[in-house]
DRENDREN-653942 format. One record per residue (C-alpha): residue number from 1; residue in three letters; x, y, z. Coordinates in Angstrom, 2 decimals, decimal comma. Example, Ala and Ser with C-alpha at 12.3 -4.5 7.8 and 13.67 -1.06 7.14 Angstrom:
+---------+-------+---------+---------+---------+
| drenmar | torse |      px |      py |      pz |
+---------+-------+---------+---------+---------+
|       1 |   Ala |   12,30 |   -4,50 |    7,80 |
|       2 |   Ser |   13,67 |   -1,06 |    7,14 |
+---------+-------+---------+---------+---------+
This chain:
+---------+-------+---------+---------+---------+
| drenmar | torse |      px |      py |      pz |
+---------+-------+---------+---------+---------+
|       1 |   Unk |  143,51 |  129,34 |   88,60 |
|       2 |   Unk |  140,84 |  131,03 |   87,23 |
|       3 |   Unk |  138,42 |  128,83 |   88,77 |
|       4 |   Unk |  139,56 |  129,34 |   92,72 |
|       5 |   Unk |  139,73 |  132,91 |   92,22 |
|       6 |   Unk |  136,04 |  132,91 |   91,15 |
|       7 |   Unk |  135,06 |  130,63 |   93,84 |
|       8 |   Unk |  136,69 |  133,71 |   96,44 |
|       9 |   Unk |  135,70 |  136,42 |   95,04 |
|      10 |   Unk |  131,94 |  133,97 |   95,37 |
|      11 |   Unk |  133,31 |  133,28 |   99,30 |
|      12 |   Unk |  133,92 |  136,95 |  100,17 |
|      13 |   Unk |  130,52 |  137,40 |   99,01 |
|      14 |   Unk |  128,60 |  134,44 |  100,60 |
|      15 |   Unk |  130,11 |  135,75 |  104,14 |
|      16 |   Unk |  129,92 |  139,55 |  103,72 |
|      17 |   Unk |  126,32 |  138,63 |  103,32 |
|      18 |   Unk |  126,28 |  136,33 |  106,21 |
|      19 |   Unk |  123,78 |  133,60 |  104,44 |
|      20 |   Unk |  125,09 |  130,55 |  105,52 |
|      21 |   Unk |  124,28 |  127,91 |  103,04 |
|      22 |   Unk |  126,13 |  129,83 |  100,26 |
|      23 |   Unk |  129,02 |  130,07 |  102,00 |
|      24 |   Unk |  129,42 |  126,08 |  102,74 |
|      25 |   Unk |  128,58 |  126,17 |   98,89 |
|      26 |   Unk |  131,39 |  128,14 |   98,03 |
|      27 |   Unk |  133,63 |  126,92 |  100,63 |
|      28 |   Unk |  133,13 |  123,47 |   99,34 |
|      29 |   Unk |  133,37 |  124,55 |   95,99 |
|      30 |   Unk |  137,14 |  125,39 |   96,59 |
|      31 |   Unk |  137,68 |  122,17 |   98,29 |
|      32 |   Unk |  136,53 |  121,08 |   94,59 |
|      33 |   Unk |  138,71 |  123,43 |   92,74 |
|      34 |   Unk |  141,69 |  122,43 |   95,13 |
|      35 |   Unk |  140,72 |  118,96 |   95,00 |
|      36 |   Unk |  140,36 |  118,45 |   90,93 |
|      37 |   Unk |  143,96 |  120,26 |   91,60 |
|      38 |   Unk |  145,40 |  117,40 |   92,90 |
|      39 |   Unk |  145,77 |  119,45 |   96,25 |
|      40 |   Unk |  144,40 |  117,08 |   98,41 |
|      41 |   Unk |  145,14 |  118,92 |  101,82 |
|      42 |   Unk |  144,12 |  122,43 |  100,57 |
|      43 |   Unk |  140,55 |  119,86 |   99,45 |
|      44 |   Unk |  140,78 |  118,46 |  103,12 |
|      45 |   Unk |  141,24 |  121,65 |  104,57 |
|      46 |   Unk |  138,26 |  123,65 |  102,25 |
|      47 |   Unk |  135,91 |  120,00 |  102,78 |
|      48 |   Unk |  136,56 |  120,46 |  106,92 |
|      49 |   Unk |  136,07 |  124,36 |  107,10 |
|      50 |   Unk |  132,45 |  123,10 |  104,74 |
|      51 |   Unk |  131,14 |  121,15 |  107,38 |
|      52 |   Unk |  132,30 |  123,27 |  110,07 |
|      53 |   Unk |  130,10 |  125,63 |  108,83 |
|      54 |   Unk |  127,36 |  122,96 |  107,22 |
|      55 |   Unk |  126,97 |  122,11 |  110,99 |
|      56 |   Unk |  125,79 |  125,32 |  111,83 |
|      57 |   Unk |  121,72 |  124,83 |  112,73 |
|      58 |   Unk |  120,43 |  127,09 |  110,51 |
|      59 |   Unk |  122,43 |  125,17 |  107,81 |
|      60 |   Unk |  122,28 |  121,10 |  108,14 |
|      61 |   Unk |  120,67 |  120,12 |  105,12 |
|      62 |   Unk |  124,95 |  120,54 |  103,58 |
|      63 |   Unk |  126,21 |  118,42 |  106,44 |
|      64 |   Unk |  125,98 |  115,33 |  104,21 |
|      65 |   Unk |  127,62 |  116,30 |  100,79 |
|      66 |   Unk |  130,41 |  117,68 |  103,17 |
|      67 |   Unk |  131,20 |  114,90 |  104,85 |
|      68 |   Unk |  131,04 |  112,47 |  101,91 |
|      69 |   Unk |  133,26 |  115,12 |  100,09 |
|      70 |   Unk |  135,59 |  115,06 |  103,36 |
|      71 |   Unk |  135,60 |  111,41 |  103,21 |
|      72 |   Unk |  137,21 |  111,30 |   99,47 |
|      73 |   Unk |  139,25 |  114,17 |   99,97 |
|      74 |   Unk |  140,77 |  111,56 |  102,63 |
|      75 |   Unk |  140,77 |  108,09 |  101,11 |
|      76 |   Unk |  142,98 |  109,86 |   98,40 |
|      77 |   Unk |  145,30 |  111,47 |  101,12 |
|      78 |   Unk |  145,26 |  107,95 |  102,35 |
|      79 |   Unk |  144,32 |  109,82 |  105,88 |
|      80 |   Unk |  141,54 |  106,92 |  106,72 |
|      81 |   Unk |  140,67 |  107,08 |  110,59 |
+---------+-------+---------+---------+---------+
């Protein structure tokens, strides 16, 4: 899928630059692409990773969004905690 290719390119750029906010967003977009494609387990993994990056002290402003995305993906997997 072309969208996934672009997301991975953006992710590589942000990882190299060391910007946690934009890296979180790139990982989140990867999860959104996976979710839209119906690969919910991949979406959950991406949202979990985005949440982990968002929980760093310099990047807490995206934490709530990551929790919501992760919850939605888990709901679709019927993996409610």
